[in-house]
C-alpha positions as CSV (number, residue, x, y, z in Angstrom):
1,M,1.1,58.1,43.4
2,N,2.6,55.0,45.0
3,K,0.5,51.9,45.9
4,V,1.4,49.9,49.0
5,I,0.2,46.5,50.1
6,L,1.0,45.4,53.7
7,I,0.3,42.1,55.4
8,G,0.9,42.0,59.1
9,R,-0.6,41.5,62.5
10,L,-2.4,44.0,64.7
11,T,-0.3,45.2,67.6
12,K,-3.3,46.1,69.7
13,D,-7.1,46.3,69.4
14,P,-8.3,48.9,66.9
15,E,-9.6,52.2,68.3
16,L,-12.9,53.3,66.9
17,N,-13.9,57.0,67.1
18,F,-16.4,59.2,65.2
19,A,-15.5,62.5,63.6
20,A,-17.1,65.5,65.5
21,G,-18.8,67.3,62.6
22,S,-19.7,64.6,60.1
23,G,-20.0,61.5,62.4
24,T,-17.8,59.5,60.1
25,A,-16.2,56.4,61.7
26,V,-12.4,56.7,62.1
27,T,-10.5,53.6,63.2
28,R,-6.8,53.8,64.1
29,F,-4.6,50.6,64.3
30,S,-1.0,49.6,64.0
31,L,0.4,46.7,62.0
32,A,3.5,44.7,62.7
33,V,5.0,43.8,59.3
34,T,7.9,41.4,59.1
35,R,10.5,41.9,56.4
36,P,10.7,38.7,54.3
37,F,14.3,39.3,53.2
38,K,15.8,40.2,56.5
39,K,15.6,37.9,59.5
40,D,14.1,39.2,62.7
41,E,13.3,42.7,61.5
42,T,9.8,44.1,61.9
43,D,8.3,47.4,60.9
44,F,5.4,48.9,62.8
45,I,3.0,50.9,60.6
46,N,0.3,53.2,61.9
47,C,-2.9,53.0,59.8
48,I,-6.3,54.8,59.7
49,A,-9.5,53.5,58.1
50,F,-12.6,55.5,57.5
51,G,-16.3,54.8,57.2
52,K,-17.7,51.3,56.9
53,T,-14.2,49.8,56.5
54,G,-13.2,51.3,59.8
55,E,-16.3,50.1,61.5
56,T,-15.8,46.5,60.2
57,I,-12.1,46.4,61.3
58,A,-13.1,47.6,64.8
59,Q,-15.9,45.1,65.1
60,Y,-14.3,41.9,63.9
61,L,-10.5,42.2,64.4
62,T,-8.5,42.1,67.7
63,K,-4.9,42.1,68.7
64,G,-2.8,39.5,67.0
65,R,-5.1,38.9,64.0
66,Q,-3.6,39.0,60.6
67,L,-4.7,41.7,58.2
68,A,-3.9,42.7,54.6
69,V,-4.1,46.5,53.8
70,T,-3.8,48.2,50.5
71,G,-3.5,52.0,50.2
72,R,-1.4,54.8,48.8
73,I,1.5,56.9,50.1
C-alpha cells in the first residue's frame, strides 16, 4: 500500500453530508497542490474525510485555507 502526504489549499468550502443508513459524517473537499519542482503547475486532488475528522474539517476550514492530508492510495 502506498502512503501519500499532500499539503495544499482548499479550492472551495468543504461539503458535509451524512450517510443514509449509518449517519456517518462524510465531507468532500478538493485541494490545490502546487508542484515544488515545476513552476506554475498545480494538481487538484479530490478528497473525502469520514466521521469526526470530516466534521472538524467542515466546521473549521473554508476556501483558501491550507491543509495537510495523509492517506493511502
